[in-house]
C-alpha positions in Angstrom: -8.3 26.4 -14.8 -6.7 26.1 -11.5 -8.0 22.7 -11.6 -6.2 21.8 -14.7 -2.8 23.6 -13.7 -2.8 21.7 -10.7 -2.9 18.4 -12.4 -0.4 19.5 -14.8 2.0 20.4 -12.2 1.3 17.7 -10.0 2.0 14.9 -12.9 5.6 17.2 -13.6 6.5 16.8 -10.2 5.5 13.2 -10.1 7.6 12.4 -13.3 10.7 14.7 -12.1 10.9 12.5 -8.4 10.8 9.4 -10.1 13.3 10.4 -12.9 15.5 11.9 -9.7 14.9 9.0 -7.2 16.1 6.7 -10.1 18.9 8.7 -10.0 20.1 9.2 -6.6 19.2 7.3 -4.1 16.7 9.1 -2.3 13.5 7.6 -1.3 10.5 9.0 -4.0 8.5 9.5 -0.4 10.5 12.2 0.4 11.3 14.0 -3.1 7.2 14.3 -4.0 7.3 15.4 -0.9 9.8 18.4 -1.4 8.0 18.8 -5.0 5.2 19.8 -2.8 7.2 21.6 -0.1 8.5 24.1 -3.6 5.2 24.0 -5.3 3.7 26.1 -2.1 5.8 28.7 -3.4 4.1 29.4 -6.0 1.5 32.2 -5.1 -1.0 30.4 -7.6 -0.8 27.9 -5.5 -1.1 28.4 -2.3 -5.1 28.6 -2.5 -4.8 24.5 -3.2 -6.5 22.7 -0.1 -6.3 19.0 0.9 -9.7 18.4 1.4 -10.0 15.3 4.4 -12.7 13.9 2.7 -11.1 13.1 -0.5 -8.8 11.4 1.4 -10.6 9.6 3.8 -13.3 8.7 1.4 -11.5 8.7 -2.1 -7.8 8.2 -1.9 -8.0 6.0 1.7 -10.7 2.6 0.3 -8.7 2.8 -3.3 -5.3 2.2 -1.2 -6.3 -0.1 1.4 -7.8 -2.3 -1.0 -4.9 -2.5 -3.3 -2.6 -2.9 -0.4 -5.1 -5.6 1.0 -5.2 -7.7 -2.3 -1.0 -7.2 -2.7 -0.3 -8.5 0.5 0.0 -12.3 2.1 -2.8 -13.7 4.4 -0.3 -16.2 5.6 2.2 -13.9 7.2 -0.5 -11.6 8.3 -2.3 -15.3 10.2 1.6 -16.5 10.9 2.7 -13.0 12.4 -1.2 -12.0 13.9 -0.5 -11.4 17.4 2.6 -8.8 16.5 0.1 -7.5 13.9 -2.8 -7.1 16.5 0.0 -5.8 19.1 1.2 -3.0 16.9 -2.4 -1.9 14.8 -4.0 -1.3 18.7 -1.7 -1.3 21.9 1.2 1.0 20.1 -1.5 3.0 18.7 -3.1 3.9 22.1 0.2 4.3 24.3 1.9 6.1 20.8 -1.5 8.7 20.9 -1.3 8.6 25.0 2.6 9.7 25.3 1.5 12.4 22.6 -1.4 13.7 24.4 0.7 14.1 27.9 4.0 16.0 26.3 0.8 18.2 24.2 -0.9 18.8 27.3 2.9 19.6 29.0 3.3 22.4 26.5 0.3 24.0 26.8 -2.8 22.2 25.0 -5.8 21.1 26.4 -6.0 17.7 27.4 -9.3 17.6 24.5 -6.9 18.4 21.6 -3.9 16.6 22.7 -5.9 13.3 22.6 -7.2 14.4 18.8 -3.3 15.4 18.3 -2.2 12.4 19.5 -4.7 10.5 17.0 -3.8 12.3 14.0 0.0 11.1 14.6 -0.4 7.4 16.3 -0.9 5.6 12.8 1.6 4.9 10.2 0.7 5.4 6.9 0.1 2.1 4.4 0.9 4.0 1.8 4.5 5.4 3.1 5.2 1.8 4.4 4.5 0.2 1.2 6.9 2.7 -1.3 9.5 2.9 1.2 9.7 -0.4 2.8 8.9 -3.0 -0.1 12.9 -3.9 -0.7 12.7 -5.8 3.0 12.1 -8.9 3.5 8.8 -10.3 2.7 8.5 -11.0 7.0 9.2 -7.4 8.1 7.4 -6.2 4.8 4.2 -7.7 5.2 4.3 -6.8 9.1 5.0 -3.5 8.4 2.2 -2.9 6.0 -1.0 -5.1 7.8 0.1 -2.9 11.0 -0.7 0.8 8.5 -3.9 -1.3 7.2 -5.3 -1.9 10.4 -3.7 1.1 13.0 -5.7 3.7 11.0 -9.2 2.1 12.5 -7.9 2.2 16.1 -6.8 6.0 15.9 -10.0 6.7 14.1 -12.2 5.8 16.9 -9.7 7.6 19.4 -10.1 10.9 17.1 -13.7 10.6 17.3 -13.8 10.4 21.0 -11.2 13.0 21.5 -13.5 15.2 19.2 -16.6 14.4 20.7 -15.7 15.1 24.3 -13.9 18.6 23.2 -16.8 19.8 21.1 -18.7 19.3 23.5 -21.1 16.5 21.7 -20.3 13.6 24.2 -19.0 12.8 27.8 -15.7 10.4 28.0 -17.1 6.9 29.5 -14.7 3.6 29.3 -18.3 1.7 28.7 -19.4 3.7 26.0 -15.4 4.1 24.4 -15.5 -0.1 24.5 -18.7 -0.2 22.7 -17.2 2.4 19.6 -14.1 0.0 20.1 -16.1 -3.0 20.0 -18.6 -1.8 16.8 -15.7 -0.4 15.1 -13.6 -3.9 14.9 -16.5 -6.5 14.3 -18.8 -4.5 12.6 -15.7 -3.2 10.5 -14.6 -6.7 9.8 -18.3 -7.7 9.0 -19.3 -5.5 6.2 -16.1 -6.2 4.9 -16.9 -10.2 4.6 -20.1 -9.1 3.2 -18.8 -6.9 0.6 -16.3 -9.3 0.0 -18.4 -12.4 -0.8 -21.4 -10.2 -2.4 -19.0 -9.1 -5.0 -16.8 -12.1 -5.7 -20.7 -13.8 -6.1 -21.7 -11.0 -8.8 -18.2 -11.1 -10.4 -18.2 -15.1 -10.2 -21.1 -14.6 -12.9 -19.6 -12.0 -15.1 -17.8 -12.8 -18.0 -17.2 -9.5 -19.5 -13.3 -8.6 -18.8 -14.5 -4.6 -18.6 -17.8 -4.8 -16.7 -15.9 -7.7 -14.2 -13.3 -5.1 -12.9 -15.8 -1.9 -12.8 -17.2 -4.3 -10.1 -13.6 -4.8 -8.5 -13.6 -1.1 -8.9 -16.7 -0.3 -6.9 -15.9 -2.9 -4.3 -13.9 -1.0 -2.0 -15.9 1.9 -1.7 -19.3 -0.7 -1.0 -17.4 -1.9 1.9 -16.5 1.4 3.3 -19.7 3.1 2.6 -21.4 -0.1 4.7 -18.8 0.3 7.6 -19.8 4.1 7.8 -23.5 3.6 7.5 -23.1 1.1 10.7 -20.6 3.1 12.7 -17.8 0.7 11.8 -14.5 1.2 10.6 -14.2 1.8 7.0 -10.7 0.9 6.9 -11.0 -2.1 8.6 -14.1 -2.9 6.2 -11.9 -2.0 3.3 -8.9 -4.1 4.4 -11.2 -7.2 5.3 -12.3 -7.2 1.5 -9.7 -6.5 -0.1 -8.6 -10.2 2.1 -11.6 -11.6 1.2 -10.9 -11.2 -2.6 -7.2 -11.9 -2.4 -8.1 -14.9 -2.2 -11.4 -15.6 -3.9 -10.1 -14.3 -7.1 -7.8 -16.6 -8.5 -10.7 -19.1 -8.8 -13.1 -16.5 -10.4 -10.9 -14.3 -12.7 -10.3 -14.7 -16.0 -6.9 -13.7 -17.2 -7.8 -11.3 -19.4 -9.9 -9.5 -16.4 -6.9 -9.9 -14.4 -3.9 -8.0 -16.6 -6.6 -5.5 -17.2 -7.2 -5.4 -13.4 -3.4 -5.1 -12.4 -2.1 -2.8 -15.0 -5.2 -0.4 -13.7 -4.8 -0.7 -10.0 -0.7 -0.4 -10.0 -0.7 2.7 -12.3 -4.4 4.7 -10.7 -2.5 3.4 -7.0 1.3 4.8 -7.7 -0.6 8.2 -8.9 -2.7 8.8 -6.0 -0.1 7.9 -3.6 2.6 10.2 -5.8 -0.1 12.8 -5.6 -0.6 12.8 -1.8 2.6 13.3 -0.7 3.1 16.1 -3.1 -0.1 17.4 -1.6 1.2 17.0 1.9 4.1 19.2 1.5 1.8 21.8 -0.4 -0.7 21.4 2.2 2.9 21.3 4.8 3.1 24.7 3.9 0.0 25.8 4.0 -0.6 25.3 7.7 3.0 27.1 8.8 1.2 30.0 6.8 -1.8 29.9 9.0 -0.1 29.5 11.9 -1.4 32.0 14.6 -1.8 30.3 17.8 1.5 30.2 18.6 5.2 31.4 17.2 7.3 30.0 14.9 9.7 29.2 17.2 7.1 27.5 19.5 6.2 25.6 16.7 9.3 23.9 16.5 10.1 23.5 19.7 6.7 20.8 19.7 6.8 19.6 16.3 10.1 18.0 17.6 8.8 16.8 20.9 6.0 15.3 19.3 8.0 14.1 16.8 10.8 12.4 19.5 7.9 11.1 21.3 6.6 9.2 17.9 9.9 7.7 17.2 11.2 6.7 20.5 7.7 4.9 21.6 8.0 2.6 18.9 11.6 2.5 19.3 10.9 1.5 23.2 7.6 -0.8 22.4 10.1 -2.4 19.7 12.8 -3.7 22.4 10.6 -4.3 25.4 7.2 -5.6 24.7 8.3 -8.3 22.5 10.7 -9.5 25.2 8.4 -9.5 28.0 6.1 -11.7 25.5 8.8 -14.3 25.2 8.3 -14.5 29.3 4.9 -16.4 28.9 4.7 -17.9 25.7 7.7 -20.6 24.6 6.9 -22.5 22.7 8.7 -23.9 20.3 6.6 -22.3 17.2 7.4 -19.0 18.3 11.3 -19.4 19.6 11.8 -20.4 15.9 10.4 -17.0 14.7 12.0 -14.9 17.2 13.4 -11.9 15.7 17.7 -10.5 16.5 18.3 -7.4 18.2 20.3 -6.0 15.6 16.8 -7.1 13.0 14.5 -4.9 15.2 15.7 -1.4 14.0 14.2 -2.1 10.6 11.0 -2.7 12.2 11.8 0.6 14.9 13.0 2.8 12.0 10.0 2.1 9.5 7.1 4.2 11.4 6.5 6.8 8.3 3.7 8.4 8.8 1.6 10.0 5.9 -1.5 11.5 3.8 -3.9 9.6 6.8 -2.4 11.6 9.4 -2.8 15.1 7.7 -6.6 14.0 6.9 -7.2 13.2 10.3 -5.9 16.9 11.4 -7.3 18.6 8.5 -10.8 17.1 9.8 -11.1 19.0 12.5 -13.9 21.2 13.7 -13.0 24.4 12.9 -16.0 25.2 15.9 -17.4 23.8 19.1 -20.3 23.4 19.8 -20.4 26.6 21.7 -19.2 28.1 18.9 -15.7 29.2 20.3 -13.0 28.2 18.0 -11.5 24.9 18.3 -8.4 24.8 20.6 -5.2 24.8 18.7 -6.5 23.4 15.9 -4.0 25.5 13.5 -1.0 24.3 16.0 -2.2 20.3 15.4 -2.3 20.7 11.9 1.3 21.9 11.8 2.7 19.2 14.7 1.4 16.8 12.6 2.8 18.0 9.5 6.3 18.4 10.8 6.1 14.9 12.3 4.6 13.7 8.7 8.2 15.0 7.2 10.5 14.2 10.0 9.6 10.6 10.1 9.5 10.5 6.3 12.9 11.4 6.7 14.3 8.4 8.5 13.7 6.8 5.1 17.3 8.0 4.1 18.7 6.4 7.3 16.7 2.8 6.4 19.6 1.5 3.9 22.3 2.1 6.7 20.1 0.2 9.0 19.3 -2.4 7.1 23.2 -3.1 6.7 23.7 -2.7 10.2 20.8 -4.9 10.7 22.5 -7.7 8.9 18.9 -9.2 7.8 19.5 -12.5 6.5 19.2 -12.7 2.7 15.5 -13.7 2.3 15.3 -16.1 -0.6 11.5 -17.6 0.5 9.9 -16.0 -2.1 11.6 -17.1 -5.1 12.0 -21.0 -3.6 8.0 -21.2 -3.8 8.0 -19.5 -7.1 9.9 -21.9 -8.2 7.9 -25.0 -6.9 4.7 -23.0 -8.0 6.5 -23.8 -11.4 7.7 -26.7 -11.4 4.4 -28.5 -9.6 2.1 -26.6 -11.8 4.3 -27.7 -15.3 4.6 -31.1 -13.6 0.4 -31.4 -13.2 -0.1 -30.2 -16.8 2.4 -32.7 -17.9 0.8 -35.8 -16.0 -2.4 -34.7 -17.8 -1.7 -34.6 -21.2 -3.0 -37.7 -22.1 -5.9 -37.4 -20.2 -6.9 -33.9 -21.2 -6.1 -34.6 -24.7 -8.5 -37.6 -24.5 -11.3 -35.5 -23.2 -11.0 -33.2 -25.9 -10.2 -35.7 -29.1 -7.2 -34.3 -30.0 -4.6 -35.7 -32.8 -1.8 -37.7 -31.7 0.5 -34.8 -33.6 -1.1 -32.2 -31.5 -0.1 -34.3 -28.5 3.3 -34.7 -29.4 4.0 -31.2 -30.0 1.9 -29.9 -26.8 4.3 -32.7 -24.9 7.6 -31.7 -26.6 6.8 -28.6 -25.5 6.1 -29.5 -21.9 9.3 -31.4 -21.6 11.3 -28.5 -22.9 9.6 -26.2 -19.9 10.4 -28.9 -17.8 13.6 -28.9 -18.4 14.0 -25.0 -18.4 12.5 -24.4 -15.3 14.9 -27.5 -13.8 18.2 -25.4 -15.2 16.9 -22.4 -15.0 19.8 -21.4 -12.1 22.9 -22.8 -14.1 23.6 -20.2 -16.6 25.7 -21.8 -18.1 23.4 -25.0 -19.2 23.0 -25.3 -23.1 19.7 -25.4 -22.4 19.7 -21.7 -20.7 21.6 -20.2 -23.7 19.5 -21.5 -26.2 16.6 -20.1 -24.5 18.3 -16.6 -24.1 19.2 -16.9 -27.5 16.2 -17.7 -28.9 14.7 -14.9 -27.0 16.8 -12.4 -28.2 16.1 -13.3 -31.8 12.1 -13.4 -31.2 12.5 -9.7 -29.7 14.5 -8.7 -32.3 12.4 -9.9 -34.5 8.8 -8.6 -33.3 11.0 -5.3 -33.4 10.7 -5.4 -37.3 7.3 -6.5 -37.5 6.3 -3.4 -35.6 8.1 -1.2 -37.9 6.5 -2.7 -41.4 3.4 -3.1 -39.6 3.7 1.0 -39.2 5.5 1.5 -42.4 2.0 -0.4 -43.8 0.1 2.2 -41.8 2.2 5.5 -42.9 2.1 4.4 -46.7 -2.4 4.0 -46.0 -2.4 -0.3 -46.8 -3.8 -0.6 -43.5 -6.0 2.1 -41.3 -5.1 2.6 -37.4 -7.5 0.4 -36.4 -5.7 -2.6 -37.9 -2.4 -1.7 -36.6 -4.3 -1.1 -33.1 -5.9 -5.0 -33.3 -1.9 -6.0 -34.9 0.2 -4.1 -32.5 -1.8 -5.7 -29.3 -1.2 -9.1 -30.5 2.7 -8.1 -30.5 3.1 -6.4 -27.2 1.8 -9.6 -25.6 4.1 -11.5 -27.3 6.8 -9.1 -26.2 5.8 -8.9 -22.7 5.7 -12.6 -22.7 9.2 -13.1 -23.9 10.5 -10.0 -21.9 8.9 -12.3 -18.9 11.6 -15.2 -19.9 9.1 -17.3 -21.2 10.0 -21.0 -22.1 10.4 -20.8 -25.6 8.3 -23.0 -27.8 
């Protein structure tokens, strides 16, 4: 019963937080986090735990896969140097700065580096949720950073834990080998699974079976990487980027519609539930704190959070200017970002469930049988850092206004180019394709008329006073109203038992497709 109760409570929390986020200018992630903290006051739910293996092996592959599928590979390539430095050097620098402060506060060096590894990486889910309204280049860089930096942090974590528990000794050559294996092995594993998945899916015609193959893909990539000791995170991200390029060629329309609906809903539920569980776990961590006083823990949280946030700001306002001294190419000068605009990147270093999962994965005891030094304190500090970095989202709208980001119309311009070019290509190919198909002349004339209307509507789409646009808007409104009447009549036939529920669902599916098409402003036929 407890599991069922928790599912219902999580669902209600997601609904209420979503409704409040629509009414008030507060990021949903913050409301979900607060909901988790509130739920933790209910004695019944205090025993709820967030198993780190579930986050790292179930939630993380699915969320990273979807984020990599929906990001821009072109923008990642254009900003590869920035992404690479943010996801490697900045992670190491942040982990080292946190370790130094934690050591000054009394933690041994091993556990201090474990803490640094836990709080160093930004969270892909948090960044994707909180920064989605930013310009495309900024969002892509932030998402790509958060997709890759988990791999760097997990290598640091593995070395720090191994040295602390007594299973390993620190050696630069060993660390270099682990990093190389993590990155190279992870990328190769992702490419292998991505190619294999694309090959299999190209031979599947059933949409449901194809989407089962899609569902298995990220977990297969993560598993293969883990089996060879490489980064499962990088494997999933590489696989997702590969699939994002191959899917448009091999995926049917029916499978794509099914996939988009499923993954969008599933990842929204998973990421939202994670925020609630993080809040719930944060309260549990505070209750279980034994190695430090509450006052000392608060000081530790503020210091570590200050280091995490401050390191990112310092990096943002130093490294790019140093790089400019060595790279004065015209292409790079054209991509430079002003000091005001850098405030957004500096503010968007959100931490999330991955940091908490890493902290919870710390073993409870050393090889000697002694408790892991400061484990409970590390978990509390990690929870505190997550909360404080997420609270930066409250400042993000103000930061965006102060930064005076230029209006990003590139996506809309490229979408218009794509629609216009594809419509022109189809129009020019009417006679050739009609000849191949043996179409009658009246069919050809009808299609040509519809295509002409579509092309004219696309060219006039920005002019709301254009007669054709007004005609299309009126047509859409009338068709939607008539679809509503059809739906009412259909339900009445079912209620009068003239048709069966099976028939209702079949006809309703057609009506739904028409309504969705019209609601997306499809041109009138």
